[in-house]
TORPA-4810 file (N, C-alpha, C, O; in nm, 3 decimals):
<nodes>
NODE_1_0.084_-0.098_0.008_-0.006_0.004_0.040_0.101_0.143_-0.030_0.083_0.224_-0.121_M
NODE_2_0.204_0.118_0.056_0.267_0.255_0.039_0.272_0.328_0.203_0.193_0.288_0.288_G
NODE_3_0.397_0.466_0.242_0.337_0.543_0.347_0.327_0.630_0.271_0.391_0.662_0.171_M
NODE_4_0.194_0.694_0.350_0.188_0.846_0.316_0.280_0.973_0.405_0.342_0.982_0.512_L
NODE_5_0.255_1.035_0.322_0.380_1.158_0.423_0.297_1.232_0.488_0.195_1.285_0.444_I
NODE_6_0.349_1.237_0.612_0.276_1.317_0.731_0.335_1.450_0.690_0.437_1.445_0.621_L
NODE_7_0.269_1.607_0.733_0.338_1.755_0.666_0.337_1.821_0.832_0.332_1.782_0.948_V
NODE_8_0.342_1.882_0.792_0.368_2.044_0.925_0.223_2.126_0.830_0.183_2.113_0.714_D
NODE_9_0.189_2.189_0.919_0.086_2.324_0.865_0.120_2.369_0.739_0.034_2.412_0.663_K
NODE_10_0.273_2.360_0.699_0.310_2.462_0.585_0.304_2.370_0.494_0.331_2.425_0.388_D
NODE_11_0.281_2.242_0.475_0.300_2.125_0.388_0.421_2.091_0.391_0.429_2.014_0.295_D
NODE_12_0.504_2.098_0.429_0.667_2.019_0.475_0.645_1.884_0.533_0.575_1.862_0.631_K
NODE_13_0.708_1.795_0.465_0.749_1.678_0.501_0.783_1.660_0.623_0.905_1.670_0.640_D
NODE_14_0.736_1.643_0.695_0.807_1.570_0.863_0.851_1.409_0.906_0.945_1.372_0.976_I
NODE_15_0.735_1.320_0.829_0.770_1.171_0.870_0.656_1.093_0.757_0.602_1.143_0.658_H
NODE_16_0.644_0.953_0.815_0.574_0.885_0.676_0.500_0.780_0.832_0.547_0.749_0.942_Y
NODE_17_0.375_0.758_0.767_0.300_0.665_0.799_0.180_0.572_0.755_0.094_0.631_0.690_R
NODE_18_0.153_0.402_0.782_0.064_0.348_0.711_-0.063_0.431_0.685_-0.073_0.518_0.771_E
NODE_19_-0.153_0.433_0.606_-0.250_0.470_0.563_-0.299_0.457_0.629_-0.345_0.565_0.668_K
NODE_20_-0.335_0.364_0.694_-0.476_0.357_0.763_-0.497_0.434_0.947_-0.583_0.493_1.012_E
NODE_21_-0.341_0.375_0.964_-0.323_0.491_1.101_-0.355_0.652_1.086_-0.401_0.721_1.177_S
NODE_22_-0.323_0.696_0.963_-0.363_0.839_0.944_-0.425_0.842_0.927_-0.408_0.930_0.843_C
NODE_23_-0.591_0.813_0.920_-0.715_0.829_0.893_-0.796_0.789_1.060_-0.912_0.805_1.096_H
NODE_24_-0.671_0.731_1.136_-0.737_0.700_1.288_-0.782_0.808_1.330_-0.729_0.908_1.283_L
NODE_25_-0.902_0.828_1.436_-0.941_1.001_1.485_-0.835_0.935_1.600_-0.825_0.814_1.623_I
NODE_26_-0.741_1.063_1.680_-0.750_1.191_1.554_-0.660_1.182_1.460_-0.543_1.147_1.475_P
NODE_27_-0.706_1.210_1.373_-0.613_1.190_1.206_-0.496_1.275_1.213_-0.510_1.383_1.271_A
NODE_28_-0.388_1.245_1.167_-0.283_1.257_1.153_-0.280_1.353_1.032_-0.333_1.307_0.930_A
NODE_29_-0.216_1.509_1.020_-0.195_1.586_0.891_-0.126_1.503_0.802_-0.028_1.431_0.824_L
NODE_30_-0.175_1.517_0.721_-0.095_1.411_0.574_-0.119_1.470_0.432_-0.228_1.523_0.410_H
NODE_31_-0.060_1.467_0.370_-0.083_1.518_0.222_-0.196_1.431_0.157_-0.237_1.327_0.209_R
NODE_32_-0.243_1.482_0.037_-0.341_1.414_-0.014_-0.368_1.531_-0.154_-0.326_1.646_-0.160_A
NODE_33_-0.452_1.454_-0.259_-0.482_1.558_-0.385_-0.586_1.502_-0.392_-0.613_1.390_-0.351_F
NODE_34_-0.685_1.615_-0.472_-0.797_1.549_-0.505_-0.800_1.650_-0.692_-0.761_1.765_-0.712_S
NODE_35_-0.855_1.556_-0.790_-0.830_1.601_-0.923_-1.006_1.588_-0.931_-1.083_1.509_-0.877_I
NODE_36_-1.031_1.712_-1.032_-1.134_1.783_-1.137_-1.132_1.717_-1.266_-1.033_1.744_-1.333_F
NODE_37_-1.210_1.645_-1.315_-1.203_1.639_-1.467_-1.315_1.684_-1.552_-1.407_1.603_-1.536_I
NODE_38_-1.347_1.773_-1.632_-1.403_1.819_-1.743_-1.434_1.806_-1.839_-1.335_1.796_-1.912_V
NODE_39_-1.559_1.796_-1.911_-1.524_1.722_-2.060_-1.470_1.894_-2.109_-1.440_1.995_-2.047_S
NODE_40_-1.479_1.847_-2.283_-1.478_1.952_-2.354_-1.595_2.062_-2.347_-1.572_2.179_-2.377_T
NODE_41_-1.714_2.021_-2.308_-1.844_2.078_-2.340_-1.907_2.129_-2.156_-2.019_2.161_-2.118_K
NODE_42_-1.751_2.114_-2.068_-1.806_2.127_-1.941_-1.856_2.115_-1.868_-1.888_2.200_-1.784_R
NODE_43_-1.901_1.929_-1.874_-1.942_1.867_-1.817_-1.816_1.839_-1.696_-1.699_1.861_-1.727_W
NODE_44_-1.848_1.794_-1.571_-1.762_1.708_-1.440_-1.811_1.579_-1.415_-1.922_1.532_-1.393_M
NODE_45_-1.658_1.517_-1.429_-1.680_1.405_-1.393_-1.659_1.362_-1.233_-1.559_1.382_-1.165_L
NODE_46_-1.793_1.291_-1.189_-1.818_1.286_-1.062_-1.810_1.093_-1.006_-1.848_1.032_-1.106_I
NODE_47_-1.787_1.022_-0.929_-1.810_0.937_-0.875_-1.835_0.905_-0.775_-1.802_0.990_-0.693_H
NODE_48_-1.899_0.788_-0.716_-1.952_0.716_-0.648_-1.873_0.634_-0.536_-1.870_0.514_-0.561_K
NODE_49_-1.824_0.663_-0.445_-1.738_0.602_-0.358_-1.819_0.480_-0.346_-1.941_0.472_-0.333_R
NODE_50_-1.694_0.344_-0.356_-1.719_0.229_-0.319_-1.772_0.188_-0.150_-1.722_0.223_-0.044_Q
NODE_51_-1.858_0.125_-0.169_-2.007_0.079_-0.033_-1.835_0.067_0.100_-1.818_0.122_0.208_V
NODE_52_-1.744_-0.031_0.020_-1.637_-0.121_0.087_-1.517_-0.021_0.128_-1.410_-0.076_0.153_T
NODE_53_-1.522_0.141_0.140_-1.458_0.226_0.200_-1.441_0.217_0.332_-1.525_0.141_0.379_K
NODE_54_-1.368_0.264_0.412_-1.397_0.286_0.561_-1.419_0.413_0.565_-1.470_0.432_0.675_K
NODE_55_-1.406_0.567_0.477_-1.415_0.667_0.531_-1.548_0.686_0.390_-1.531_0.630_0.282_T
NODE_56_-1.642_0.752_0.410_-1.721_0.834_0.307_-1.768_0.753_0.190_-1.771_0.800_0.076_W
NODE_57_-1.814_0.599_0.225_-1.854_0.477_0.181_-1.980_0.534_0.095_-2.072_0.563_0.171_P
NODE_58_-2.008_0.555_-0.025_-2.090_0.572_-0.132_-2.154_0.720_-0.123_-2.268_0.755_-0.153_A
NODE_59_-2.052_0.793_-0.077_-2.061_0.938_-0.122_-2.037_0.984_-0.281_-2.005_0.894_-0.358_F
NODE_60_-2.047_1.085_-0.319_-2.008_1.120_-0.424_-1.870_1.220_-0.418_-1.832_1.249_-0.305_W
NODE_61_-1.825_1.251_-0.487_-1.701_1.295_-0.532_-1.638_1.361_-0.634_-1.697_1.381_-0.739_T
NODE_62_-1.541_1.394_-0.619_-1.438_1.407_-0.739_-1.397_1.352_-0.815_-1.346_1.258_-0.754_N
NODE_63_-1.372_1.333_-0.948_-1.301_1.264_-1.020_-1.231_1.119_-0.940_-1.266_1.002_-0.950_A
NODE_64_-1.121_1.180_-0.862_-0.988_1.110_-0.797_-0.983_1.163_-0.706_-1.005_1.284_-0.704_C
NODE_65_-0.953_1.094_-0.597_-0.889_1.153_-0.482_-0.790_1.034_-0.398_-0.839_0.924_-0.371_C
NODE_66_-0.650_1.067_-0.362_-0.581_0.973_-0.358_-0.452_1.057_-0.219_-0.493_1.153_-0.153_S
NODE_67_-0.330_1.013_-0.198_-0.221_1.055_-0.155_-0.135_0.978_-0.214_-0.149_0.865_-0.261_H
NODE_68_-0.013_1.072_-0.205_0.151_1.086_-0.261_0.191_0.972_-0.145_0.144_0.980_-0.031_P
NODE_69_0.294_0.853_-0.190_0.362_0.781_-0.118_0.494_0.860_-0.085_0.533_0.967_-0.130_R
NODE_70_0.557_0.768_0.016_0.663_0.810_0.034_0.782_0.804_-0.084_0.823_0.690_-0.107_K
NODE_71_0.838_0.903_-0.156_0.900_0.881_-0.246_0.802_0.928_-0.374_0.846_0.912_-0.488_G
NODE_72_0.714_0.967_-0.360_0.670_0.981_-0.463_0.595_1.103_-0.489_0.491_1.117_-0.424_E
NODE_73_0.634_1.214_-0.589_0.573_1.344_-0.623_0.438_1.380_-0.646_0.390_1.267_-0.652_D
NODE_74_0.370_1.435_-0.658_0.220_1.475_-0.666_0.204_1.398_-0.827_0.128_1.308_-0.862_L
NODE_75_0.306_1.469_-0.902_0.284_1.464_-1.049_0.281_1.319_-1.080_0.212_1.303_-1.181_K
NODE_76_0.325_1.215_-1.036_0.354_1.095_-1.045_0.252_1.024_-0.978_0.209_0.920_-1.029_E
NODE_77_0.188_1.081_-0.828_0.060_1.017_-0.754_-0.047_1.026_-0.842_-0.122_0.930_-0.855_A
NODE_78_-0.066_1.148_-0.914_-0.184_1.149_-0.999_-0.195_1.054_-1.120_-0.279_0.975_-1.161_T
NODE_79_-0.029_1.112_-1.174_-0.104_1.012_-1.264_-0.130_0.873_-1.264_-0.220_0.824_-1.332_A
NODE_80_-0.034_0.788_-1.171_-0.099_0.692_-1.116_-0.202_0.641_-1.046_-0.214_0.520_-1.026_R
NODE_81_-0.299_0.744_-0.998_-0.425_0.722_-0.952_-0.514_0.754_-1.040_-0.625_0.701_-1.034_R
NODE_82_-0.487_0.840_-1.133_-0.590_0.832_-1.223_-0.611_0.721_-1.360_-0.705_0.697_-1.435_L
NODE_83_-0.480_0.672_-1.346_-0.479_0.509_-1.430_-0.552_0.395_-1.319_-0.654_0.329_-1.336_Q
NODE_84_-0.503_0.397_-1.257_-0.570_0.276_-1.143_-0.723_0.313_-1.101_-0.800_0.217_-1.099_E
NODE_85_-0.771_0.430_-1.071_-0.894_0.442_-1.042_-0.993_0.449_-1.167_-1.103_0.396_-1.150_E
NODE_86_-0.969_0.503_-1.281_-1.056_0.547_-1.369_-0.987_0.497_-1.501_-1.039_0.529_-1.608_L
NODE_87_-0.856_0.408_-1.499_-0.819_0.367_-1.648_-0.792_0.498_-1.740_-0.776_0.488_-1.861_G
NODE_88_-0.791_0.571_-1.699_-0.732_0.726_-1.806_-0.584_0.777_-1.782_-0.515_0.759_-1.681_I
NODE_89_-0.556_0.835_-1.880_-0.439_0.881_-1.890_-0.451_1.031_-1.931_-0.471_1.036_-2.052_T
NODE_90_-0.446_1.175_-1.867_-0.472_1.269_-1.897_-0.390_1.381_-1.790_-0.384_1.374_-1.668_V
NODE_91_-0.334_1.478_-1.875_-0.229_1.577_-1.798_-0.339_1.681_-1.707_-0.442_1.738_-1.743_D
NODE_92_-0.275_1.678_-1.585_-0.383_1.764_-1.508_-0.264_1.851_-1.445_-0.144_1.829_-1.427_V
NODE_93_-0.377_1.992_-1.412_-0.238_2.126_-1.389_-0.301_2.154_-1.251_-0.423_2.154_-1.236_K
NODE_94_-0.193_2.185_-1.127_-0.230_2.208_-1.021_-0.279_2.342_-1.015_-0.232_2.442_-1.069_P
NODE_95_-0.422_2.326_-0.913_-0.489_2.487_-0.895_-0.446_2.566_-0.724_-0.420_2.683_-0.696_L
NODE_96_-0.450_2.489_-0.670_-0.416_2.531_-0.569_-0.421_2.425_-0.465_-0.434_2.310_-0.505_F
NODE_97_-0.412_2.449_-0.332_-0.401_2.393_-0.224_-0.473_2.417_-0.045_-0.445_2.524_0.008_K
NODE_98_-0.537_2.343_0.016_-0.623_2.368_0.142_-0.582_2.221_0.236_-0.539_2.106_0.232_F
NODE_99_-0.633_2.325_0.314_-0.638_2.258_0.487_-0.775_2.198_0.508_-0.857_2.288_0.490_H
NODE_100_-0.836_2.082_0.540_-0.943_2.086_0.594_-0.907_1.914_0.683_-0.826_1.823_0.666_Y
NODE_101_-1.001_1.938_0.765_-1.045_1.822_0.898_-1.199_1.786_0.857_-1.293_1.850_0.810_K
NODE_102_-1.179_1.649_0.900_-1.331_1.613_0.882_-1.351_1.469_0.963_-1.297_1.370_0.914_A
NODE_103_-1.405_1.458_1.051_-1.417_1.286_1.129_-1.565_1.263_1.031_-1.660_1.335_1.003_D
NODE_104_-1.524_1.128_0.999_-1.638_1.037_0.944_-1.757_0.999_1.025_-1.880_0.998_1.018_Y
NODE_105_-1.649_0.966_1.116_-1.759_0.836_1.229_-1.653_0.891_1.396_-1.581_0.990_1.412_D
NODE_106_-1.693_0.765_1.505_-1.571_0.805_1.599_-1.505_0.748_1.602_-1.446_0.730_1.708_E
NODE_107_-1.468_0.681_1.487_-1.318_0.584_1.445_-1.239_0.657_1.306_-1.116_0.659_1.316_K
NODE_108_-1.287_0.707_1.200_-1.219_0.733_1.131_-1.212_0.857_1.067_-1.328_0.893_1.047_Y
NODE_109_-1.108_0.969_1.010_-1.143_1.108_0.926_-1.033_1.123_0.865_-0.946_1.037_0.850_G
NODE_110_-1.034_1.242_0.822_-0.942_1.308_0.779_-0.857_1.425_0.829_-0.931_1.493_0.900_E
NODE_111_-0.725_1.483_0.822_-0.669_1.544_0.798_-0.551_1.568_0.728_-0.442_1.523_0.763_H
NODE_112_-0.582_1.678_0.574_-0.523_1.667_0.497_-0.479_1.817_0.412_-0.571_1.889_0.372_E
NODE_113_-0.340_1.854_0.389_-0.284_1.918_0.303_-0.327_1.868_0.169_-0.261_1.770_0.132_I
NODE_114_-0.430_1.914_0.078_-0.512_1.875_-0.027_-0.481_1.944_-0.119_-0.525_2.059_-0.111_D
NODE_115_-0.378_1.904_-0.270_-0.334_1.984_-0.321_-0.470_1.938_-0.423_-0.501_1.819_-0.429_H
NODE_116_-0.532_2.025_-0.486_-0.631_2.007_-0.617_-0.578_2.028_-0.757_-0.518_2.130_-0.791_V
NODE_117_-0.610_1.908_-0.851_-0.554_1.921_-0.999_-0.672_1.950_-1.090_-0.784_1.944_-1.039_F
NODE_118_-0.658_1.984_-1.234_-0.777_2.005_-1.306_-0.747_1.989_-1.425_-0.679_2.072_-1.485_L
NODE_119_-0.797_1.867_-1.486_-0.801_1.834_-1.618_-0.895_1.837_-1.706_-1.011_1.845_-1.665_G
NODE_120_-0.868_1.832_-1.856_-0.991_1.791_-1.948_-0.991_1.661_-2.019_-0.893_1.622_-2.082_V
NODE_121_-1.080_1.608_-2.009_-1.083_1.492_-2.072_-1.267_1.453_-2.127_-1.369_1.476_-2.062_Y
NODE_122_-1.254_1.381_-2.288_-1.363_1.368_-2.297_-1.338_1.208_-2.364_-1.367_1.175_-2.479_D
NODE_123_-1.277_1.121_-2.260_-1.293_0.974_-2.350_-1.375_0.889_-2.269_-1.449_0.935_-2.182_G
NODE_124_-1.362_0.751_-2.296_-1.362_0.639_-2.180_-1.330_0.664_-2.073_-1.221_0.709_-2.036_E
NODE_125_-1.449_0.628_-1.991_-1.362_0.609_-1.831_-1.380_0.450_-1.822_-1.488_0.395_-1.842_V
NODE_126_-1.282_0.396_-1.796_-1.301_0.241_-1.718_-1.244_0.245_-1.504_-1.137_0.236_-1.444_K
NODE_127_-1.367_0.261_-1.471_-1.360_0.282_-1.349_-1.318_0.151_-1.303_-1.351_0.047_-1.360_P
NODE_128_-1.228_0.160_-1.175_-1.188_0.044_-1.117_-1.300_-0.011_-0.988_-1.292_0.042_-0.877_N
NODE_129_-1.363_-0.078_-1.004_-1.463_-0.131_-0.910_-1.493_-0.148_-0.775_-1.596_-0.160_-0.708_N
NODE_130_-1.292_-0.142_-0.742_-1.276_-0.193_-0.607_-1.278_-0.017_-0.513_-1.294_0.016_-0.395_D
NODE_131_-1.257_0.044_-0.619_-1.260_0.222_-0.614_-1.376_0.293_-0.602_-1.397_0.387_-0.525_E
NODE_132_-1.474_0.229_-0.702_-1.569_0.362_-0.736_-1.710_0.237_-0.795_-1.695_0.150_-0.881_I
NODE_133_-1.817_0.264_-0.730_-1.955_0.205_-0.730_-2.007_0.266_-0.852_-2.066_0.175_-0.909_Q
NODE_134_-2.016_0.376_-0.924_-2.067_0.461_-1.066_-2.012_0.561_-1.037_-1.973_0.616_-0.934_E
NODE_135_-2.014_0.586_-1.171_-1.946_0.717_-1.226_-2.013_0.824_-1.323_-2.064_0.759_-1.414_H
NODE_136_-2.033_0.948_-1.341_-2.048_1.019_-1.444_-2.022_1.138_-1.443_-2.001_1.210_-1.345_R
NODE_137_-2.024_1.172_-1.583_-2.013_1.323_-1.603_-2.155_1.407_-1.616_-2.257_1.373_-1.677_F
NODE_138_-2.126_1.539_-1.534_-2.256_1.599_-1.501_-2.255_1.769_-1.533_-2.174_1.843_-1.478_V
NODE_139_-2.351_1.815_-1.625_-2.346_1.994_-1.641_-2.276_2.006_-1.486_-2.280_1.935_-1.385_P
NODE_140_-2.219_2.117_-1.517_-2.191_2.189_-1.392_-2.270_2.263_-1.292_-2.250_2.277_-1.171_I
NODE_141_-2.386_2.318_-1.384_-2.532_2.366_-1.318_-2.564_2.252_-1.238_-2.563_2.242_-1.115_D
NODE_142_-2.585_2.186_-1.305_-2.688_2.068_-1.224_-2.574_2.020_-1.117_-2.602_2.007_-0.997_E
NODE_143_-2.483_2.002_-1.152_-2.369_1.941_-1.017_-2.403_2.060_-0.897_-2.462_2.042_-0.790_L
NODE_144_-2.354_2.166_-0.943_-2.379_2.269_-0.803_-2.529_2.281_-0.769_-2.550_2.340_-0.663_V
NODE_145_-2.608_2.250_-0.818_-2.746_2.282_-0.755_-2.762_2.135_-0.668_-2.821_2.144_-0.561_E
NODE_146_-2.719_2.020_-0.704_-2.769_1.905_-0.638_-2.693_1.895_-0.479_-2.742_1.863_-0.371_D
NODE_147_-2.560_1.936_-0.513_-2.453_1.991_-0.407_-2.526_2.058_-0.285_-2.503_2.020_-0.171_V
NODE_148_-2.615_2.161_-0.312_-2.668_2.287_-0.256_-2.808_2.237_-0.209_-2.862_2.304_-0.121_I
NODE_149_-2.872_2.130_-0.255_-3.012_2.094_-0.202_-2.981_1.957_-0.180_-3.079_1.890_-0.146_K
NODE_150_-2.882_1.901_-0.188_-2.833_1.746_-0.094_-2.701_1.724_-0.079_-2.634_1.643_-0.143_H
NODE_151_-2.660_1.805_0.019_-2.538_1.799_0.084_-2.439_1.664_0.104_-2.334_1.619_0.060_P
NODE_152_-2.524_1.636_0.181_-2.528_1.494_0.245_-2.463_1.429_0.166_-2.356_1.389_0.211_G
NODE_153_-2.499_1.388_0.007_-2.481_1.311_-0.030_-2.314_1.305_-0.108_-2.275_1.221_-0.189_K
NODE_154_-2.244_1.411_-0.058_-2.087_1.483_-0.115_-2.047_1.436_0.005_-2.112_1.396_0.102_Y
NODE_155_-1.881_1.450_-0.025_-1.789_1.429_0.095_-1.760_1.598_0.115_-1.800_1.701_0.063_T
NODE_156_-1.660_1.557_0.230_-1.690_1.696_0.236_-1.553_1.761_0.218_-1.542_1.861_0.289_P
NODE_157_-1.462_1.738_0.156_-1.344_1.766_0.071_-1.410_1.805_-0.035_-1.402_1.926_-0.058_W
NODE_158_-1.469_1.744_-0.104_-1.565_1.820_-0.268_-1.620_1.955_-0.208_-1.578_2.067_-0.238_F
NODE_159_-1.706_1.931_-0.132_-1.821_2.026_-0.126_-1.696_2.172_-0.084_-1.707_2.290_-0.117_K
NODE_160_-1.606_2.117_-0.017_-1.539_2.271_0.059_-1.443_2.295_-0.059_-1.361_2.378_-0.019_Q
NODE_161_-1.418_2.264_-0.172_-1.322_2.325_-0.267_-1.361_2.342_-0.382_-1.294_2.408_-0.461_C
NODE_162_-1.493_2.279_-0.419_-1.576_2.314_-0.551_-1.584_2.466_-0.603_-1.577_2.522_-0.712_L
NODE_163_-1.597_2.491_-0.513_-1.647_2.652_-0.512_-1.527_2.703_-0.611_-1.535_2.750_-0.725_P
NODE_164_-1.437_2.684_-0.546_-1.260_2.766_-0.559_-1.272_2.690_-0.684_-1.335_2.765_-0.758_D
NODE_165_-1.239_2.556_-0.764_-1.264_2.522_-0.901_-1.319_2.535_-0.970_-1.288_2.504_-1.085_V
NODE_166_-1.429_2.590_-0.937_-1.530_2.642_-1.052_-1.485_2.767_-1.093_-1.518_2.803_-1.206_L
NODE_167_-1.369_2.890_-0.977_-1.362_2.982_-1.046_-1.247_2.952_-1.198_-1.247_3.019_-1.301_K
NODE_168_-1.175_2.853_-1.172_-1.073_2.806_-1.255_-1.132_2.771_-1.372_-1.046_2.726_-1.448_Y
NODE_169_-1.286_2.769_-1.443_-1.344_2.693_-1.542_-1.409_2.828_-1.613_-1.477_2.818_-1.715_L
</nodes>
């Protein structure tokens, strides 16, 4: 699985830890990334997390989210996870990073410096069924409206960074 990168509040590497232990409450601050994919017709790719996920199972979220591993930079990590989760190759550009913390339940939570990336893709998506229950491209206006009407369907990091991502579209 690989060791995750623990960071300080300034996103400087300080140590490494196994993935699950990073997510046990109190969750350790670690580096993560979220990739947003839009089509040329400005529809956003979202996916429903598999029910077997320990945090936010069956919640809708952005195209791909994960963590760089020890010895891996963000460019390598984003390319790896796009291939592993969605079966796609697409250039992504960094947009911004943000700090967030959210507890899923009494055992698991998130505490991340999350680097946000954006890519444009119109091809076929071949989701990894271990990670993704379902996926779809959604018109951005419809997605924003649904997030407002049904925020409980979406992951906390997605809801937090979506408004800032939309500023780049």
